[in-house]
C-alpha positions in Angstrom: -0.1 0.0 0.0 3.0 2.3 0.7 4.3 2.1 -2.9 0.6 2.7 -4.3 0.4 5.8 -1.8 3.6 6.9 -3.1 2.8 6.8 -6.9 -0.7 8.2 -6.1 1.0 11.3 -4.7 3.3 11.7 -7.7 0.2 11.3 -9.9 -1.8 13.8 -8.0 1.1 16.2 -8.1 1.4 15.9 -11.9 -2.1 16.1 -12.5 -2.4 19.1 -10.1 0.3 21.1 -12.1 -1.2 20.2 -15.3 -4.4 21.7 -14.3 -2.5 24.8 -13.3 -0.8 25.1 -16.4 -3.7 24.6 -18.7 -5.6 27.1 -16.6 -2.9 29.8 -16.9 -2.5 29.1 -20.6 -6.1 29.4 -21.1 -6.2 32.7 -19.2 -3.6 34.1 -21.3 -5.3 32.9 -24.7 -8.6 34.4 -23.7 -7.2 37.7 -22.5 -5.5 37.9 -25.9 -8.6 36.8 -27.7 -10.7 39.5 -25.9 -8.0 42.2 -26.7 -7.6 41.4 -30.3 -11.3 41.2 -30.8 -12.4 44.3 -29.1 -9.4 46.7 -29.3 -7.9 45.6 -32.7 -11.2 44.5 -34.4 -9.2 41.4 -35.5 -9.9 38.1 -33.6 -7.5 35.4 -33.5 -9.0 32.0 -34.7 -5.9 30.3 -33.4 -6.2 31.5 -29.7 -10.0 30.8 -29.7 -9.6 27.4 -31.0 -6.7 26.4 -28.7 -8.7 27.7 -25.7 -11.5 25.5 -26.6 -9.3 22.5 -26.8 -7.3 23.3 -23.6 -10.9 23.4 -22.0 -11.6 20.0 -22.9 -8.5 18.8 -21.7 -9.0 20.8 -18.4 -12.3 19.2 -17.7 -10.7 15.5 -18.5 -7.4 16.3 -16.5 -9.5 18.1 -13.7 -12.3 15.1 -13.4 -9.4 12.4 -13.3 -7.6 14.4 -10.6 -10.9 15.1 -8.4 -11.8 11.4 -8.5 -8.2 10.5 -7.4 -8.8 12.7 -4.4 -12.2 11.0 -3.8 -13.8 14.5 -3.9 -16.2 13.7 -6.9 -20.0 13.6 -6.6 -20.6 11.0 -4.1 -24.3 10.3 -2.5 -23.5 8.7 0.8 -26.9 8.7 2.5 -27.5 5.0 1.9 -23.9 4.0 2.1 -23.3 5.4 5.4 -26.3 3.4 6.8 -24.6 0.0 5.5 -22.8 -2.3 7.7 -18.9 -2.5 6.8 -19.0 -5.6 4.7 -22.0 -4.3 2.6 -20.3 -0.8 2.3 -17.0 -2.5 1.4 -18.9 -4.5 -1.6 -20.5 -1.4 -2.8 -17.2 0.6 -2.8 -15.4 -2.4 -4.8 -18.4 -2.6 -7.1 -18.4 1.1 -7.6 -14.7 1.2 -8.5 -14.8 -2.0 -10.6 -17.5 -0.4 -12.9 -15.5 2.6 -13.2 -12.6 0.4 -13.9 -14.3 -1.4 -16.8 -15.5 2.1 -18.1 -12.0 3.6 -18.0 -10.4 0.7 -19.5 -13.1 0.0 -22.1 -14.4 3.3 -23.1 -11.6 5.9 -22.2 -8.5 3.9 -22.9 -9.7 1.3 -25.7 -12.2 3.6 -27.5 -10.4 6.7 -26.9 -7.0 5.5 -28.2 -9.0 4.0 -31.1 -10.6 7.3 -31.7 -7.4 9.5 -31.3 -5.5 7.0 -33.7 -8.4 7.2 -36.3 -8.1 11.1 -36.0 -4.4 11.4 -36.7 -5.0 11.9 -40.4 -7.6 14.8 -39.9 -5.9 18.1 -39.4 -7.4 21.0 -37.4 -8.0 24.1 -39.7 -6.8 26.7 -37.2 -4.1 25.0 -35.6 -2.8 22.7 -38.4 -2.2 19.8 -35.7 -3.6 16.5 -36.4 -7.0 16.0 -34.3 -5.6 12.9 -32.4 -3.3 14.8 -30.7 -6.4 16.8 -29.2 -8.4 13.5 -28.4 -5.3 11.9 -26.8 -6.4 13.3 -23.5 -9.2 10.8 -23.2 -7.2 7.6 -23.1 -4.3 9.4 -21.1 -7.0 10.4 -18.4 -8.3 6.9 -18.8 -5.3 5.4 -17.6 -4.9 7.9 -14.6 -8.7 7.1 -13.6 -7.8 3.3 -14.0 -5.0 3.8 -11.5 -7.3 5.6 -9.2 -10.0 3.0 -9.3 -7.5 0.4 -8.5 -6.1 2.6 -5.7 -9.5 3.4 -4.3 -10.2 -0.5 -4.1 -7.1 -1.3 -2.4 -7.9 1.6 0.0 -11.3 0.5 0.6 -10.1 -2.9 1.9 -7.4 -1.6 3.8 -9.9 0.7 5.6 -12.3 -2.4 6.1 -9.5 -4.3 7.6 -8.4 -1.5 9.9 -12.3 -1.1 10.9 -12.7 -4.6 11.7 -9.3 -4.8 13.6 -10.5 -1.9 15.8 -13.9 -3.5 16.4 -12.2 -6.6 17.6 -10.2 -4.7 20.0 -13.2 -3.0 21.1 -12.4 0.6 19.8 -14.7 0.5 17.1 -15.0 3.7 15.2 -16.5 4.8 11.9 -15.3 3.6 8.4 
């Protein structure tokens, strides 16, 4: 678990910095776009298009990062009322479902889509569209890792809870 936690902290830092850098670049691009549009009456198609694509990357990177932090939308009203073994099963089932989605749709489908679009060139940026779509399988790999980590963490928390319960110092899971 220690190795997984160390890898997770590294991935968290990388994802955090990617989001920060993307947001900074987007801020500069949108500011430039506003200035060229309203001050010079000559909007830049390149900055507008690049900002749109970076926004999509920001969503992909941000959603994977938030899932890794376990701060995503989670309705716990039912899960909090479950006993620990059932809660563990629900947690594992949830993460396994996401694992299948990340592996099948994001990684397999996203990579297939990105490779199919390598021959199509964006009109404004003159780069292959596959380069833009590569964010989907990349974030799929990150989400896959986080899903595995969350499963291991859920089992670890369950073991700690049952150990505390047998010692007579039961707490919340």
